[in-house]
ZAMI-563002 format. One line per 8 residues: their letters; for each residue x, y, z of C-alpha. Coordinates in steps of 0.05 Angstrom, whole numbers. Layout:
<nodes>
a) X Y Z | ...
</nodes>
This chain:
<nodes>
maiskami) -608 -2875 -1738 | -568 -2912 -1690 | -526 -2859 -1668 | -578 -2793 -1668 | -615 -2850 -1621 | -553 -2857 -1580 | -542 -2780 -1578 | -613 -2782 -1553
vfpllcfl) -615 -2834 -1501 | -551 -2821 -1473 | -560 -2756 -1442 | -625 -2773 -1412 | -581 -2827 -1372 | -542 -2779 -1350 | -604 -2742 -1329 | -639 -2792 -1288
fstistls) -564 -2820 -1257 | -556 -2746 -1237 | -635 -2742 -1201 | -622 -2803 -1168 | -552 -2792 -1143 | -587 -2726 -1118 | -657 -2748 -1088 | -594 -2798 -1056
hqntlvcn) -562 -2752 -1024 | -621 -2711 -1000 | -649 -2774 -956 | -576 -2764 -913 | -568 -2687 -919 | -543 -2669 -854 | -532 -2597 -834 | -469 -2559 -830
qtekrall) -453 -2570 -757 | -417 -2501 -742 | -497 -2464 -765 | -534 -2525 -716 | -483 -2492 -656 | -501 -2416 -679 | -564 -2434 -687 | -566 -2457 -617
sfkhtlfd) -530 -2404 -590 | -596 -2359 -621 | -648 -2398 -597 | -598 -2394 -524 | -625 -2315 -525 | -694 -2314 -552 | -758 -2324 -508 | -793 -2381 -528
pahrlssw) -862 -2379 -476 | -900 -2437 -527 | -839 -2478 -549 | -843 -2456 -627 | -756 -2480 -625 | -783 -2542 -577 | -749 -2587 -646 | -681 -2539 -634
sthedccg) -650 -2604 -613 | -570 -2630 -606 | -598 -2693 -617 | -626 -2667 -690 | -617 -2650 -754 | -622 -2575 -754 | -647 -2588 -824 | -712 -2609 -790
wngvychn) -714 -2561 -747 | -779 -2522 -739 | -773 -2451 -784 | -704 -2483 -814 | -694 -2496 -884 | -628 -2518 -912 | -605 -2523 -986 | -624 -2593 -1022
itgrvikl) -555 -2605 -1041 | -500 -2567 -996 | -549 -2576 -929 | -528 -2495 -913 | -579 -2461 -872 | -621 -2406 -923 | -671 -2400 -892 | -698 -2373 -824
dlmnpsss) -778 -2363 -813 | -797 -2360 -743 | -853 -2308 -765 | -916 -2321 -708 | -967 -2354 -743 | -1015 -2332 -686 | -1036 -2289 -627 | -980 -2256 -581
nfslggkv) -984 -2322 -528 | -939 -2356 -589 | -877 -2293 -596 | -804 -2304 -590 | -776 -2259 -544 | -711 -2230 -518 | -654 -2213 -569 | -620 -2234 -628
spallqle) -557 -2263 -620 | -507 -2255 -681 | -484 -2314 -688 | -531 -2314 -732 | -469 -2290 -766 | -450 -2359 -784 | -498 -2368 -833 | -460 -2343 -884
flnylnls) -513 -2370 -946 | -576 -2353 -906 | -608 -2303 -953 | -677 -2312 -918 | -695 -2286 -846 | -767 -2265 -823 | -775 -2253 -743 | -838 -2211 -759
gndfggtp) -909 -2212 -709 | -855 -2223 -662 | -854 -2173 -585 | -769 -2166 -585 | -796 -2118 -518 | -776 -2045 -558 | -692 -2071 -569 | -662 -2038 -625
ipgflgsm) -660 -2076 -690 | -588 -2108 -692 | -532 -2064 -735 | -502 -2133 -752 | -546 -2148 -793 | -520 -2108 -841 | -466 -2155 -850 | -502 -2217 -872
rsltyldl) -489 -2200 -943 | -531 -2252 -985 | -600 -2233 -945 | -648 -2225 -999 | -702 -2222 -947 | -716 -2181 -897 | -773 -2188 -845 | -782 -2146 -778
sfasfggl) -842 -2119 -782 | -892 -2125 -729 | -843 -2154 -675 | -831 -2095 -633 | -767 -2062 -645 | -757 -2003 -621 | -708 -1936 -633 | -665 -1916 -686
ippqlgnl) -662 -1965 -753 | -582 -1977 -760 | -565 -1947 -820 | -508 -2007 -832 | -573 -2044 -861 | -557 -2001 -925 | -498 -2046 -932 | -536 -2110 -953
snlqylsl) -543 -2096 -1027 | -563 -2155 -1044 | -638 -2139 -1006 | -696 -2154 -1048 | -743 -2153 -990 | -750 -2096 -935 | -799 -2095 -880 | -789 -2051 -823
gggdsfye) -837 -2019 -764 | -893 -2036 -718 | -915 -2072 -661 | -932 -2052 -587 | -942 -1984 -580 | -929 -1992 -501 | -852 -1991 -522 | -810 -1927 -535
pqlyvenl) -786 -1907 -568 | -797 -1928 -633 | -763 -1953 -692 | -742 -1884 -721 | -700 -1840 -777 | -663 -1795 -769 | -620 -1803 -853 | -650 -1848 -905
gwishlss) -586 -1846 -945 | -584 -1913 -930 | -636 -1937 -973 | -602 -1913 -1036 | -549 -1962 -1036 | -600 -2029 -1034 | -593 -2030 -1111 | -638 -2099 -1114
lkhltmye) -693 -2075 -1067 | -758 -2093 -1109 | -807 -2086 -1035 | -797 -2037 -973 | -844 -2032 -930 | -847 -1991 -862 | -902 -1984 -823 | -905 -1943 -752
vdlqrevh) -822 -1918 -774 | -813 -1855 -752 | -791 -1804 -797 | -804 -1737 -795 | -740 -1725 -782 | -717 -1737 -846 | -738 -1692 -900 | -712 -1719 -961
wlestsml) -752 -1796 -951 | -774 -1776 -1022 | -713 -1765 -1051 | -674 -1839 -1023 | -729 -1874 -1044 | -749 -1849 -1112 | -659 -1875 -1135 | -694 -1944 -1128
sslselyl) -689 -1964 -1191 | -715 -2029 -1188 | -763 -2013 -1121 | -840 -2020 -1156 | -869 -2029 -1084 | -867 -1970 -1030 | -906 -1977 -965 | -893 -1923 -928
vaceldnm) -958 -1924 -873 | -964 -1884 -815 | -894 -1849 -816 | -904 -1778 -778 | -902 -1751 -857 | -918 -1685 -868 | -889 -1665 -945 | -893 -1702 -1002
spslgyvn) -874 -1641 -1047 | -793 -1620 -1034 | -781 -1583 -1110 | -765 -1637 -1153 | -756 -1634 -1221 | -769 -1719 -1235 | -786 -1770 -1193 | -744 -1839 -1217
ftsltfls) -806 -1882 -1197 | -783 -1925 -1263 | -807 -1997 -1240 | -868 -1972 -1197 | -930 -2015 -1192 | -955 -2000 -1112 | -957 -1942 -1085 | -991 -1919 -1005
lawnhfnh) -969 -1858 -963 | -1038 -1872 -911 | -1036 -1850 -846 | -992 -1788 -857 | -995 -1716 -837 | -1001 -1688 -907 | -1039 -1629 -906 | -1032 -1607 -975
eipnwlfn) -1059 -1624 -1051 | -1035 -1679 -1089 | -962 -1670 -1105 | -951 -1650 -1189 | -899 -1713 -1183 | -949 -1755 -1191 | -966 -1731 -1254 | -896 -1755 -1274
lstshipl) -916 -1836 -1261 | -976 -1825 -1300 | -935 -1806 -1356 | -877 -1848 -1368 | -921 -1903 -1376 | -898 -1945 -1302 | -950 -1991 -1288 | -978 -1962 -1228
ndldlsyn) -1030 -2008 -1206 | -1055 -1990 -1123 | -1039 -1918 -1106 | -1060 -1904 -1030 | -1058 -1838 -1007 | -1118 -1854 -950 | -1118 -1819 -878 | -1091 -1758 -894
qltgqipg) -1097 -1689 -898 | -1101 -1670 -969 | -1133 -1621 -997 | -1165 -1581 -1063 | -1184 -1625 -1120 | -1160 -1696 -1142 | -1129 -1685 -1198 | -1153 -1704 -1272
ylgnlssl) -1076 -1727 -1290 | -1102 -1786 -1238 | -1137 -1813 -1306 | -1090 -1827 -1349 | -1055 -1876 -1292 | -1088 -1925 -1333 | -1050 -1987 -1296 | -1090 -1960 -1242
kylllygn) -1135 -2021 -1201 | -1135 -1984 -1126 | -1139 -1915 -1115 | -1155 -1900 -1043 | -1154 -1833 -1027 | -1213 -1843 -964 | -1213 -1796 -894 | -1178 -1732 -929
rlngtlps) -1193 -1661 -945 | -1206 -1668 -1017 | -1271 -1629 -1047 | -1293 -1596 -1109 | -1325 -1650 -1162 | -1301 -1708 -1194 | -1249 -1711 -1250 | -1282 -1728 -1318
slwllsnl) -1217 -1769 -1327 | -1229 -1806 -1263 | -1279 -1858 -1294 | -1235 -1875 -1352 | -1196 -1925 -1317 | -1219 -1982 -1347 | -1181 -2015 -1298 | -1198 -1991 -1238
vyldignn) -1223 -2056 -1182 | -1224 -2009 -1117 | -1241 -1938 -1117 | -1255 -1914 -1049 | -1256 -1834 -1049 | -1299 -1833 -981 | -1303 -1789 -924 | -1282 -1725 -968
sladtise) -1319 -1653 -978 | -1323 -1675 -1053 | -1399 -1656 -1079 | -1419 -1671 -1156 | -1478 -1711 -1183 | -1462 -1786 -1213 | -1509 -1821 -1259 | -1509 -1885 -1293
vhfnklsk) -1451 -1857 -1357 | -1398 -1844 -1307 | -1389 -1922 -1298 | -1399 -1943 -1372 | -1322 -1973 -1367 | -1320 -1997 -1296 | -1330 -2069 -1308 | -1280 -2092 -1262
lkyldmss) -1309 -2061 -1205 | -1313 -2091 -1145 | -1309 -2039 -1089 | -1344 -1976 -1089 | -1334 -1924 -1027 | -1377 -1856 -1039 | -1387 -1855 -965 | -1396 -1793 -915
tsiifkvk) -1392 -1735 -992 | -1438 -1700 -1015 | -1440 -1744 -1076 | -1514 -1750 -1109 | -1523 -1817 -1129 | -1576 -1803 -1189 | -1584 -1868 -1231 | -1648 -1898 -1280
snwvppfq) -1691 -1954 -1239 | -1675 -2003 -1297 | -1613 -1990 -1301 | -1567 -2056 -1313 | -1493 -2038 -1277 | -1430 -2067 -1318 | -1386 -2091 -1260 | -1410 -2140 -1199
leemwmss) -1389 -2102 -1136 | -1365 -2145 -1070 | -1372 -2079 -1024 | -1414 -2013 -1048 | -1404 -1966 -980 | -1453 -1900 -1002 | -1461 -1889 -926 | -1494 -1813 -911
cqmgpnfp) -1485 -1815 -994 | -1553 -1778 -1021 | -1594 -1840 -1047 | -1665 -1842 -1053 | -1719 -1819 -1054 | -1727 -1889 -1090 | -1699 -1952 -1067 | -1645 -1963 -1115
twletqts) -1684 -2026 -1151 | -1613 -2043 -1192 | -1578 -2077 -1118 | -1628 -2134 -1146 | -1578 -2142 -1208 | -1519 -2150 -1147 | -1506 -2224 -1137 | -1435 -2215 -1120
lryldisk) -1445 -2171 -1066 | -1428 -2183 -992 | -1422 -2120 -962 | -1474 -2074 -968 | -1482 -2002 -923 | -1531 -1948 -958 | -1543 -1914 -884 | -1564 -1846 -871
sgivdiap) -1571 -1844 -954 | -1636 -1808 -961 | -1687 -1872 -983 | -1757 -1858 -962 | -1794 -1916 -999 | -1817 -1989 -986 | -1762 -2044 -994 | -1787 -2082 -1047
kwfwkwas) -1807 -2165 -1030 | -1747 -2186 -1072 | -1696 -2156 -1030 | -1704 -2202 -961 | -1699 -2262 -1007 | -1634 -2222 -1043 | -1604 -2194 -981 | -1606 -2267 -955
hidrrlid) -1565 -2296 -987 | -1508 -2331 -951 | -1456 -2295 -980 | -1477 -2221 -956 | -1446 -2209 -896 | -1467 -2137 -886 | -1536 -2104 -884 | -1532 -2035 -862
lsdnqisg) -1600 -1992 -893 | -1599 -1952 -819 | -1628 -1875 -812 | -1681 -1882 -874 | -1747 -1873 -876 | -1748 -1954 -910 | -1812 -1972 -887 | -1849 -2053 -898
nlsgvlln) -1871 -2111 -860 | -1817 -2155 -829 | -1868 -2204 -806 | -1846 -2274 -830 | -1781 -2258 -867 | -1718 -2290 -849 | -1662 -2263 -836 | -1594 -2279 -859
ntyidlss) -1533 -2239 -853 | -1472 -2240 -808 | -1488 -2157 -785 | -1557 -2121 -796 | -1565 -2058 -785 | -1648 -2026 -793 | -1644 -1983 -738 | -1687 -1912 -734
ncfmgelp) -1726 -1926 -804 | -1818 -1946 -815 | -1811 -2022 -806 | -1865 -2049 -780 | -1904 -2113 -763 | -1882 -2173 -720 | -1814 -2186 -711 | -1768 -2232 -771
rlspqvsl) -1749 -2297 -761 | -1662 -2304 -754 | -1621 -2360 -771 | -1567 -2371 -727 | -1514 -2333 -776 | -1540 -2265 -754 | -1484 -2239 -701 | -1502 -2165 -697
lnmannsf) -1584 -2135 -703 | -1603 -2079 -686 | -1680 -2058 -703 | -1685 -1999 -661 | -1725 -1944 -667 | -1769 -1976 -714 | -1845 -1998 -706 | -1848 -2074 -691
sgpispfl) -1905 -2092 -659 | -1935 -2150 -613 | -1911 -2204 -566 | -1827 -2211 -563 | -1840 -2282 -540 | -1836 -2314 -606 | -1772 -2288 -625 | -1735 -2306 -571
cqklngks) -1768 -2381 -571 | -1749 -2394 -634 | -1725 -2456 -661 | -1652 -2446 -697 | -1637 -2489 -740 | -1558 -2500 -702 | -1536 -2455 -650 | -1537 -2383 -646
nleildms) -1477 -2339 -656 | -1517 -2276 -641 | -1473 -2226 -592 | -1507 -2162 -596 | -1585 -2144 -604 | -1618 -2085 -602 | -1689 -2073 -615 | -1704 -2006 -565
tnnlsgel) -1751 -1965 -575 | -1802 -2015 -606 | -1880 -2024 -592 | -1857 -2089 -572 | -1909 -2123 -510 | -1918 -2186 -470 | -1874 -2216 -432 | -1793 -2242 -423
shcwtywq) -1785 -2306 -438 | -1755 -2371 -406 | -1722 -2374 -473 | -1647 -2342 -457 | -1613 -2404 -460 | -1617 -2406 -526 | -1588 -2342 -536 | -1511 -2346 -503
sltrlnlg) -1481 -2318 -540 | -1513 -2255 -538 | -1443 -2200 -496 | -1503 -2142 -508 | -1574 -2134 -509 | -1618 -2072 -515 | -1695 -2082 -509 | -1706 -2006 -470
nnnlsgki) -1758 -1967 -491 | -1817 -2025 -508 | -1874 -2039 -460 | -1857 -2104 -431 | -1888 -2121 -371 | -1876 -2186 -320 | -1824 -2210 -283 | -1748 -2197 -306
pdsmgslf) -1742 -2281 -304 | -1690 -2323 -273 | -1669 -2354 -343 | -1625 -2290 -354 | -1581 -2306 -310 | -1559 -2355 -370 | -1520 -2312 -406 | -1458 -2319 -380
elealhlh) -1414 -2267 -448 | -1464 -2211 -431 | -1418 -2143 -414 | -1484 -2098 -418 | -1564 -2099 -411 | -1616 -2038 -420 | -1685 -2059 -400 | -1704 -1992 -385
nnrlsgdi) -1765 -1958 -396 | -1816 -2026 -390 | -1869 -2034 -345 | -1833 -2093 -318 | -1839 -2108 -240 | -1822 -2148 -178 | -1746 -2159 -151 | -1682 -2160 -193
ppslrnck) -1668 -2236 -206 | -1610 -2264 -165 | -1597 -2301 -217 | -1562 -2238 -255 | -1501 -2239 -206 | -1481 -2306 -251 | -1463 -2254 -312 | -1405 -2254 -277
slglldlg) -1383 -2196 -341 | -1431 -2157 -328 | -1400 -2079 -337 | -1462 -2034 -357 | -1538 -2052 -326 | -1596 -2007 -346 | -1662 -2029 -314 | -1691 -1958 -293
gnklsgnl) -1752 -1932 -313 | -1793 -1997 -299 | -1833 -2011 -233 | -1773 -2065 -193 | -1792 -2069 -124 | -1751 -2096 -65 | -1688 -2075 -42 | -1622 -2066 -82
pswmgert) -1581 -2126 -87 | -1524 -2144 -44 | -1492 -2189 -90 | -1483 -2132 -141 | -1416 -2111 -103 | -1389 -2185 -125 | -1396 -2151 -193 | -1324 -2128 -195
tltalrlr) -1335 -2107 -268 | -1396 -2057 -266 | -1382 -1999 -293 | -1452 -1958 -307 | -1510 -1970 -248 | -1575 -1938 -269 | -1643 -1967 -231 | -1672 -1896 -230
snkligni) -1750 -1888 -233 | -1772 -1948 -192 | -1804 -1984 -131 | -1736 -1999 -92 | -1731 -1997 -12 | -1680 -2004 37 | -1618 -1987 44 | -1554 -1972 9
ppqicqls) -1530 -2043 25 | -1448 -2017 30 | -1417 -2079 -13 | -1430 -2040 -79 | -1376 -1992 -53 | -1334 -2061 -73 | -1349 -2032 -145 | -1287 -2001 -152
sliildva) -1302 -1988 -233 | -1355 -1954 -221 | -1369 -1886 -253 | -1432 -1886 -255 | -1490 -1898 -208 | -1556 -1867 -208 | -1619 -1895 -156 | -1657 -1846 -161
nnslsgti) -1733 -1832 -161 | -1740 -1904 -105 | -1753 -1904 -36 | -1695 -1925 -16 | -1683 -1908 69 | -1618 -1896 119 | -1563 -1859 109 | -1505 -1856 43
pkcfnnfs) -1447 -1912 70 | -1388 -1872 80 | -1352 -1916 43 | -1361 -1878 -29 | -1286 -1857 -31 | -1281 -1930 -48 | -1292 -1922 -125 | -1224 -1903 -147
lmatigte) -1251 -1881 -211 | -1288 -1817 -192 | -1230 -1806 -140 | -1183 -1791 -196 | -1184 -1751 -260 | -1183 -1763 -320 | -1162 -1844 -313 | -1200 -1885 -350
ddsfsvle) -1194 -1968 -343 | -1196 -2034 -385 | -1266 -2037 -358 | -1283 -1983 -407 | -1285 -2028 -461 | -1350 -2039 -447 | -1380 -1980 -460 | -1347 -1977 -527
fyydyysy) -1336 -2045 -565 | -1311 -2060 -637 | -1354 -2107 -687 | -1303 -2119 -756 | -1356 -2125 -807 | -1315 -2087 -844 | -1266 -2109 -913 | -1209 -2136 -909
fnrytgap) -1168 -2069 -946 | -1166 -2023 -891 | -1238 -1995 -895 | -1238 -2001 -826 | -1232 -1942 -796 | -1224 -1956 -718 | -1286 -1919 -692 | -1321 -1960 -638
nyenlmlv) -1391 -1962 -631 | -1421 -1934 -559 | -1479 -1962 -508 | -1511 -1894 -484 | -1542 -1877 -430 | -1604 -1825 -399 | -1575 -1785 -355 | -1605 -1724 -296
ikgkesey) -1535 -1679 -302 | -1545 -1606 -291 | -1612 -1608 -273 | -1633 -1638 -352 | -1645 -1709 -387 | -1601 -1717 -437 | -1564 -1786 -473 | -1497 -1792 -468
rsilkfvr) -1470 -1842 -516 | -1394 -1823 -544 | -1373 -1785 -486 | -1413 -1831 -431 | -1338 -1852 -406 | -1313 -1791 -389 | -1370 -1777 -345 | -1357 -1798 -271
sidlssnd) -1435 -1781 -231 | -1476 -1808 -161 | -1547 -1793 -175 | -1583 -1799 -103 | -1629 -1757 -112 | -1714 -1757 -85 | -1709 -1816 -43 | -1711 -1826 28
lwgsipte) -1643 -1819 53 | -1617 -1791 139 | -1564 -1776 162 | -1512 -1732 143 | -1473 -1725 81 | -1410 -1772 89 | -1351 -1730 93 | -1304 -1785 63
isslsgle) -1351 -1776 -13 | -1300 -1703 -10 | -1244 -1758 -24 | -1276 -1758 -96 | -1244 -1710 -131 | -1257 -1733 -216 | -1339 -1739 -186 | -1359 -1693 -236
slnlscnn) -1440 -1690 -209 | -1471 -1705 -152 | -1542 -1693 -148 | -1568 -1708 -71 | -1630 -1673 -75 | -1698 -1689 -54 | -1686 -1726 13 | -1682 -1717 94
lmgsipek) -1608 -1704 98 | -1596 -1663 164 | -1525 -1625 190 | -1478 -1585 142 | -1435 -1596 76 | -1370 -1626 92 | -1310 -1577 95 | -1276 -1601 46
mgsmkale) -1333 -1603 -3 | -1274 -1551 -51 | -1234 -1609 -60 | -1274 -1643 -100 | -1242 -1602 -161 | -1279 -1634 -221 | -1351 -1627 -188 | -1396 -1587 -249
sldlsrnh) -1466 -1603 -223 | -1483 -1606 -154 | -1557 -1605 -121 | -1572 -1619 -46 | -1631 -1577 -43 | -1693 -1599 -7 | -1669 -1630 52 | -1653 -1606 123
lsgeipqs) -1581 -1584 119 | -1554 -1532 158 | -1486 -1493 175 | -1451 -1438 120 | -1435 -1454 60 | -1358 -1488 73 | -1313 -1424 39 | -1272 -1475 16
mknlsfls) -1333 -1486 -43 | -1299 -1424 -76 | -1252 -1471 -104 | -1302 -1505 -139 | -1276 -1479 -212 | -1310 -1521 -260 | -1385 -1514 -219 | -1437 -1495 -270
hlnlsynn) -1494 -1524 -241 | -1517 -1509 -169 | -1585 -1535 -120 | -1577 -1501 -46 | -1656 -1474 -51 | -1693 -1493 0 | -1643 -1520 66 | -1626 -1486 126
fsgripss) -1558 -1449 109 | -1538 -1393 142 | -1492 -1340 140 | -1453 -1305 89 | -1447 -1337 15 | -1373 -1338 12 | -1346 -1296 -42 | -1324 -1320 -95
tqlqsfda) -1327 -1315 -176 | -1363 -1384 -188 | -1412 -1391 -123 | -1431 -1303 -141 | -1449 -1318 -211 | -1503 -1360 -197 | -1579 -1334 -202 | -1615 -1330 -134
isyignae) -1649 -1387 -150 | -1590 -1433 -131 | -1601 -1414 -55 | -1673 -1402 -46 | -1706 -1417 15 | -1646 -1407 59 | -1685 -1349 108 | -1610 -1344 139
lcgvpltk) -1573 -1337 76 | -1550 -1277 54 | -1500 -1235 11 | -1499 -1231 -70 | -1530 -1262 -108 | -1581 -1255 -57 | -1624 -1189 -43 | -1613 -1207 36
nctededf) -1569 -1164 52 | -1520 -1191 117 | -1511 -1155 185 | -1446 -1145 231 | -1449 -1217 254 | -1465 -1241 197 | -1408 -1206 168 | -1358 -1223 216
qgidvide) -1391 -1303 204 | -1361 -1294 130 | -1294 -1284 151 | -1246 -1338 128 | -1229 -1377 189 | -1148 -1400 177 | -1135 -1466 213 | -1063 -1471 208
neegseip) -1055 -1541 176 | -1087 -1519 118 | -1049 -1477 57 | -1057 -1409 69 | -1036 -1411 142 | -980 -1361 122 | -1032 -1305 113 | -1043 -1269 188
wfyigmgl) -965 -1272 177 | -964 -1240 124 | -1017 -1184 164 | -963 -1195 222 | -916 -1171 184 | -957 -1112 141 | -966 -1090 211 | -902 -1081 244
gfivgfwg) -875 -1057 176 | -921 -1001 181 | -901 -979 256 | -828 -991 243 | -821 -939 174 | -879 -889 219 | -833 -876 276 | -770 -891 237
vcgallfk) -792 -820 192 | -837 -779 246 | -793 -796 296 | -730 -765 267 | -776 -698 264 | -804 -701 334 | -738 -712 357 | -689 -667 310
kawrhayf) -707 -605 313 | -672 -576 263 | -699 -629 216 | -765 -619 225 | -760 -540 214 | -723 -563 149 | -778 -610 119 | -835 -562 127
qflyrvkd) -804 -506 102 | -788 -559 38 | -874 -571 48 | -888 -486 38 | -839 -478 -19 | -881 -542 -58 | -945 -511 -46 | -924 -444 -64
wvyvaiai) -892 -487 -136 | -962 -524 -137 | -1001 -448 -127 | -966 -424 -181 | -976 -479 -234 | -1048 -483 -231 | -1053 -402 -225 | -1010 -404 -298
rlnrlqnn) -1042 -459 -336 | -1117 -431 -319 | -1092 -366 -346 | -1072 -395 -408 | -1138 -435 -412 | -1184 -373 -391 | -1149 -334 -454 | -1160 -389 -498
lrvp) -1230 -384 -484 | -1242 -317 -506 | -1201 -320 -581 | -1263 -309 -626
</nodes>
């Protein structure tokens, strides 16, 4: 018995002694000096603006350096993790030094999220045979991926691609054959790696028998149907081929996965152009948890086998041409479902009102999917739902009372009921979600209350009424986080309060198309983050408050359709961020201040229908974005913006939200939204402006619409108006302009709307396909004007006036020389022939004898043909 106890205790004592010895050794662990020098050499070639490697010092043990990990016994460096922890400000850059080759025991290298400026991935990495983990993703490497990486036979994890698309060339592969040599590889990610040169990518990757996770995302792939008898993915659990260019049916080789007992958990084929029906064999992938087919061109009905996937957690089939009717029976076996997306399809969701689903959803995206006309009462059972989008779903019903209490749950991040016909009185309701969109419905009553956590609130195009002040001056339980507020197109009334200091997080505010009155309060100047302000079509009066100059990020200002008075403020020139300025239909007076020309980012200027006087500033040519064609600028971000209320799982499509403006272009008022950033327009019409049209305005070659009508302008149209190549709409009507229409206007090839009526123009309308294509009404009211399309014919004097006057300094100065050359050629040719006949008698006789013979031959030929014709006519 004593011997047996000794046999047990002795090994324990040995193990304890070994452990103590190991711990003692760890406390005195010092890194290898050769590896320390190698790491310092590696650091020397890097750019480190955030000093992330400040701990890398000759006086310190390298095993304690940031990102360096050593073996706990040998002290050799085995792991180097320099992944960028956050933003671009912490990115490492420069070059990767071959000094890393001296880290012979390094098995883990992570440089992801940094910025190496498009430099190539160094080929020497293929000599680091100990590597089992290599992550160079989103590090802005460029060029050819070195095939030497195929020498890393121990590699289990490889992630490449991604980063700043500014750098060229992006990573690419010409031949992926080297990947098949990575026999130990379990995880392969290539993101934004150009694989379009490699047509055998599928064969190469399918030879990796240990591969369990394959992500080839946004790799320019266009064919996943090579002639393969069998795909050898024996261990595959995750497969993502999203964001490529596949434009065929879902290939048959996926059927091999469903019949080979491969435990595929995740299949992502979203954002391609796949066609045909969803194949029924996908229902045989019994282990499938995530199925993403969003954003393709799939059609037909859903296969019945799809509803047998009892392990399914994530089903995303939205944005396809699918058409089917779904009932509660289809979901009987989907008890694990957490995410459901059938948006932008023609699927009809038809369930009983008392249905209790077997699942608890966390996200539900059903926009443009028919769920109405009744409100889906089964939502009350979904206590875990965080994202709800049932916009454009055909609901014509009253929102039940339980819904607002259910929706105010603290975990509900998004509620989108927009573009239905849902009604109900929201007076006294507390809205508590981060993103709330109730726009384009039939809600009524006074405005609801808000919690501080609301970031976006859109209640536009409803029937809310009553004064706006109680909403603006409500007491919040904390500091407001509201960034976007849209309550346009309702029946709100009363004055704008002085409570704007409560809403200093606002970046976009739209209160247009209401019945608001009074002055714009000075406290609106406390909205320091404001980028877009819409107060149009109300009954606001008084001056434009100078406090708005404090809104230093303001990019869009729409105060049109009010009763604002006073001068056009000169301080607006200080807001160089302004991209769109719309002040039309007010009572503004005074001159257009020259300071407005400092707005170099301005693309829309609309001050029409006011009482502005004076001359048009000559400095309009400083509007640099109107002087170039097709130019975009960072300032356009105010016109299309992003707010990410989508989920983690790649749901966010990248589609922006757009600001909107009502503009009068080509004689009609239209709403401009998604194309607003492409519009270039100046409208100064219906004012009391006088003087001439500045010639400098002709330099705005990117301007698309110019309206100076209904003023008191005099003088002539600038001669170089034809250099405004992008001009589509030009209205100079009802002024006192005179002289001829410049010949250069024939060059306005995009012009589709022209109004020069009721001026004092004279002479012939220049001849061109463009100018003659307009109706006479475009020129009516100019008594001295003549030529097509007018009925008045031009006299000889007017004809002479219509002849082009050539300026030798302009293009076409070579035309007179053409006529001179043609005249000289005629003279030389004429006297070269006729002179010889005149002075050479023998040539003259021979020439006329030739003419007589030709005459006789022609006479005989005609006579014979006429005789044959008569004979043919006599035949019965």
